N, C-alpha and C positions, 0 to 999 in steps of 0.2 A: 318675463322676469326683469326686475329693475337692477341696473348696475350702479355702482358707486363711481361718481366722477368728481373731478376738481377742475374748476375753470378760473383762470386769472385773466383779467383784462386790464388794459392800460387806456385810460381816457385822456383826451386832450387837456393840457394844463391850463388853457385859457377859459375853461368852463367855470362858472360860479359854483358855489357850494350847493345852491338849489338845483342847478342843472345836473350836477354830479349825482345828487340824491335821486333826481328824476330818472336818470339812466340806470342806477342800481335798482330802483323800484321796478322799472320796466322789465329787467331781466329776471328779478325775483318772481314777479307776477307771471312772466312767461313760463318759467320752470314749473310753478305751481299749477298754472292753467292746463299744462300738458300732463298732469298727473304725477309730476315729480315732487320731491320733498327736500327742502333745504335742511342739511345736517348741521352745517356750520358756515358762518360768514365772517369775513374780516375786511375792514377798511384799512389799507396800509398807508393811505394818504399820498401826498405829493412826494415823489422820489426822483432822484437823478437817473437818467437812462444810461445804459452802457455805451450807446451810440445814438446820434441824432435820428429821430423818426419824423418825417414831414417838417424838417428844420426846427424841431423842438428838442430840447435837451432834458426836459422833465415830463412827468406824467402822473396822473392819479391812478394808483393801483388798487384793485379790488378783487377779493377771492371769494368764490362760492364753492362749497363742498356740498354735493347733492346726490340724491338717488333719482334715476330717471330711466325710461326705456331707451335702448340703444338707437332706435329710429329718430328719437327727439334731437339727438346731438347735431345732426345735419341741419335741422330747422333752427336750432340755437345759433349755429355758426353762420348761417345765412343772415340772420338778424344782426349779428356782430358786424358782418361785412357791409351791410346796408347802412349801418349807423355811422354817421360822420363823426360822432363824438368819440368813437372807439378807434384807437390807433393800432393796437395789437391785441391778440387774445390767444390763449392756449388752453385746450381742454384735454385732460388726461383721464383715462380710465384707471381707477385704483384697484390693485389686487388686495388680498386679505392682509398682506404685510404692510402695505402703504396705509391701509385703513387703521390698522393697529398702531402704527407709528404716529399718525395724526391724532389719534385719540389720546395717546400718551403725552404728546406735545401739548395738547389742549389742557389736560389734567395738570401738567407741570405749570403751565401759565396761570391756571386758576389758583394753584397753591401759592405761587409767588404773589398773586394779586391779593389773596386772603392775608398773607403775612404782612403786606404793606399796609393794609387797613387796620391791623392790630395795634 
């Protein structure tokens, strides 16, 4: 049975836009290659960090919400640890309330986007 997960990773701020896209594509493909499915994805862009990591004060944030087998998470985290571009990552298992909350949040964001376009 597949569980619902959310992963946020912070990539090194010295990466070019193309290198960041390459990193995101690598993890998206990894999730899908292992039988997972991407539910939602957000690029939060370059943000200031709460404290310096590797002497850097900013980083590129990216979020994946996906469904995957529990055994896959350890493989994903090993890949994050091996990747020099990734400074930090956090994977959380979502319960039914968290899933419901994120769906509501996405719907609200879509409504606000639709109103802006009108």
